[in-house]
C-alpha positions in Angstrom: 32.5 110.3 70.3 31.7 113.9 69.7 34.1 116.9 70.2 32.7 119.1 73.0 34.2 122.1 71.4 33.1 122.0 67.7 30.8 119.0 67.6 32.9 117.0 65.1 32.9 113.2 65.1 35.9 111.7 66.8 37.4 108.2 66.4 38.0 106.2 69.5 41.8 106.4 69.0 41.8 110.2 68.5 43.5 112.1 71.3 42.7 115.5 69.8 39.9 116.7 67.5 41.1 116.6 63.9 39.0 119.8 63.2 39.7 122.1 66.1 42.6 120.3 67.8 40.8 120.4 71.1 41.6 117.5 73.5 39.2 114.5 73.0 36.7 114.0 75.8 37.6 111.4 78.4 36.2 108.0 77.9 32.8 107.5 79.5 31.3 104.8 81.7 27.7 103.7 81.4 25.5 105.1 84.1 24.9 102.4 86.7 27.2 99.9 85.0 29.3 97.8 87.4 33.0 97.9 87.0 35.6 95.6 88.4 39.1 96.3 89.8 41.7 94.6 87.8 45.0 96.0 89.1 45.2 93.9 92.3 44.3 90.6 90.6 46.5 91.5 87.7 49.5 92.0 90.0 48.8 88.7 91.7 48.7 86.9 88.3 52.0 88.6 87.3 53.7 87.5 90.6 52.4 83.9 90.1 53.7 83.9 86.6 57.1 84.9 87.7 57.0 82.3 90.5 56.2 79.7 87.8 59.1 81.0 85.7 61.4 80.8 88.7 60.5 77.2 89.4 60.8 76.4 85.7 64.4 77.7 85.8 64.9 75.8 89.1 63.8 72.6 87.4 66.2 73.2 84.6 69.1 73.7 87.1 68.0 70.6 89.0 69.2 68.6 86.0 72.7 69.9 86.7 72.4 68.5 90.2 71.1 65.3 88.8 74.1 65.0 86.4 76.5 65.7 89.2 75.0 63.0 91.4 75.0 60.6 88.5 78.7 61.2 87.9 79.3 60.5 91.6 77.2 57.4 91.4 79.2 56.2 88.4 82.5 56.8 90.1 81.5 55.2 93.4 79.0 52.6 92.1 76.5 53.9 94.6 72.9 53.6 93.1 71.4 55.5 96.1 72.8 58.7 94.6 70.5 58.2 91.6 67.5 58.1 93.9 68.6 61.4 95.4 68.9 62.9 91.9 65.3 61.8 91.1 64.1 63.1 94.4 65.5 66.6 93.7 63.7 66.9 90.4 60.4 65.7 92.0 60.7 68.2 94.8 61.1 71.0 92.3 58.4 69.9 90.0 55.6 69.8 92.6 55.7 73.5 93.5 56.0 74.2 89.8 52.7 72.6 89.1 51.1 74.5 92.0 52.4 77.8 90.8 51.3 77.1 87.2 47.7 76.2 88.4 47.6 79.4 90.6 48.7 81.5 87.6 46.0 80.0 85.5 43.2 80.6 88.0 44.3 84.3 88.6 44.6 84.9 84.9 41.1 83.6 84.2 39.7 85.9 87.0 41.6 88.8 85.5 40.4 88.1 82.0 36.8 87.9 83.2 36.9 91.2 85.1 38.7 93.0 82.3 36.2 91.7 79.7 33.2 92.7 82.0 34.6 96.2 82.2 34.3 96.6 78.5 30.5 96.3 78.9 30.7 99.5 81.0 32.4 101.4 78.2 29.9 102.7 75.7 32.4 103.0 72.8 33.8 99.5 73.3 33.1 96.9 70.6 32.5 93.4 72.2 32.1 90.8 69.5 33.0 88.0 71.9 30.7 87.3 74.8 31.8 87.4 78.4 31.4 83.6 78.8 34.3 83.0 76.6 36.6 84.9 79.0 36.3 81.8 81.2 35.3 79.0 78.9 37.9 80.0 76.4 40.6 78.9 78.8 39.0 75.6 79.7 37.7 74.0 76.5 40.3 71.8 74.9 41.7 73.0 71.5 39.5 76.1 71.8 42.0 77.3 74.4 44.6 77.5 71.8 42.9 80.5 70.1 40.0 81.9 72.1 41.9 83.4 75.1 44.1 85.3 72.7 41.0 86.6 70.9 39.4 87.7 74.1 42.5 89.4 75.5 43.2 91.0 72.1 39.7 92.5 72.1 40.2 93.8 75.7 43.5 95.4 74.7 42.2 97.1 71.6 39.1 98.5 73.3 40.9 99.5 76.5 43.9 101.1 74.9 41.7 102.7 72.2 43.7 101.4 69.3 42.7 99.6 66.1 45.5 97.0 66.1 46.5 94.4 68.6 49.6 95.3 70.5 52.7 93.4 69.4 53.7 92.5 72.9 50.4 90.6 73.3 51.1 88.6 70.1 54.5 87.7 71.4 53.1 86.7 74.8 50.6 84.3 73.2 53.1 82.9 70.8 55.5 82.3 73.8 52.8 80.7 75.9 51.6 78.3 73.2 55.3 77.6 72.3 56.0 76.8 75.9 53.0 74.5 76.2 54.0 72.6 73.0 57.7 72.3 73.9 57.1 71.4 77.5 54.7 68.6 76.4 57.1 67.2 73.8 60.1 67.4 76.2 58.1 65.8 79.0 57.0 62.9 76.8 60.6 62.3 75.5 61.9 62.6 79.1 59.5 59.9 80.4 60.4 57.6 77.6 64.1 58.1 78.0 64.1 57.7 81.7 61.9 54.6 81.5 64.4 52.9 79.2 67.3 53.4 81.6 68.6 50.3 83.4 67.1 49.5 86.8 69.7 47.0 87.8 73.1 48.7 87.7 75.9 46.2 87.3 78.4 48.0 85.1 79.9 51.5 84.7 78.2 51.9 81.4 74.8 51.6 83.2 75.6 54.6 85.4 77.0 56.4 82.3 73.6 56.2 80.7 72.2 58.2 83.6 74.9 60.8 83.2 74.0 61.1 79.5 70.3 61.3 80.4 70.7 64.3 82.7 73.1 66.0 80.2 70.4 65.8 77.5 67.7 66.9 79.9 69.7 70.0 80.8 69.8 71.1 77.2 66.0 70.4 76.6 64.9 72.1 79.8 67.0 75.1 79.0 64.7 75.7 76.0 61.6 75.2 78.1 62.9 77.7 80.8 63.8 80.3 78.2 60.4 80.3 76.6 58.7 80.4 80.0 60.7 83.5 81.0 59.8 85.2 77.7 56.1 84.3 78.3 56.3 85.7 81.9 57.9 88.9 80.7 55.5 89.7 78.0 52.5 88.6 80.2 53.6 91.1 82.7 53.6 93.9 80.2 50.2 93.0 78.8 48.6 92.8 82.2 50.1 96.0 83.4 49.2 98.0 80.3 45.6 96.9 80.2 45.1 97.1 84.0 46.5 100.6 84.2 44.4 101.8 81.3 41.2 100.4 82.7 42.0 101.8 86.1 42.6 105.3 84.8 39.6 105.1 82.5 37.2 104.1 85.2 38.7 106.6 87.7 38.8 109.5 85.3 35.6 109.0 83.3 32.4 110.9 83.5 29.1 109.1 83.4 27.5 108.5 80.0 24.5 110.7 81.0 23.6 114.0 79.4 20.4 115.5 80.8 18.4 117.8 78.5 16.0 120.6 79.6 12.9 119.1 81.1 14.5 115.6 81.8 14.1 114.3 85.3 17.6 114.0 86.8 18.1 111.1 89.3 18.6 112.4 92.9 22.0 110.7 93.1 23.2 112.9 90.2 21.3 116.0 91.0 22.8 116.5 94.5 21.3 118.5 97.3 18.8 121.1 96.4 20.2 123.7 98.9 23.9 122.9 99.6 25.2 124.3 102.8 28.6 124.8 104.2 29.5 122.5 107.1 29.2 124.3 110.4 26.9 127.1 109.0 23.2 127.3 109.0 21.3 127.2 105.7 20.6 130.6 104.2 17.1 131.8 104.6 14.9 131.9 101.6 14.6 135.3 99.8 11.5 137.3 100.5 8.8 136.8 98.0 9.9 133.2 97.1 8.7 129.8 98.2 6.5 130.0 101.2 6.7 133.7 101.5 5.4 134.2 98.0 2.5 131.9 98.8 1.5 134.2 101.7 
């Protein structure tokens, strides 16, 4: 960028000119480039993320209900209570899956729009193509790294900073951490539950279910804590980038600087003879236009 006061070169991150201390010019948008709204879809993604976190916490708490029912089943020798405990966890896990998928879809849409907006910013560096803003989330193993790289690029260029925000690093670490921990806990849970006795004939059989739900409570607490951290940092990342892009697009001037003799598009030139609403146009001055021709 160039300072409009003294003509000195400015870095993207400069808020003021280092030479004359004049405010840096507002970021510009390429003439005719399409921009996408990101605030609404970002808000929807944040809401979905917190709904997912809420159901994750609910699933964790459902293990307490399961343990309570297992204790009652042990004391009363009623195996039907164990079926109720299983039903409770299933009823919580189903909306959790739906919320997680909804969050994923909304996040992919937001990432695509935010990345496309970079193409409208002349000073934005875009080393990663737009296609990776979608494919990066879907390709196995690649989705462990590529979405972070895409969003980090969006954050740096949108916020006009050279480094990646720390909150974004924490968000991605929490997200990957949740994915790994949840997978490990789920596999261990399936194996443990599958080894539980199906024919209950002794008190010790029921006690194994009590122990199972007690262990599940501890493991699911870790899963829920990491998910809440991921939702919190995700919220901050989405809000910061969305607000910055919204303000940049709304407050930018077109990247178009006509020079003498250049043809200016009619959409930029405006009406040749502006008039005030409700008043007739001013007559031409004598000796100009048609009068001069006569």
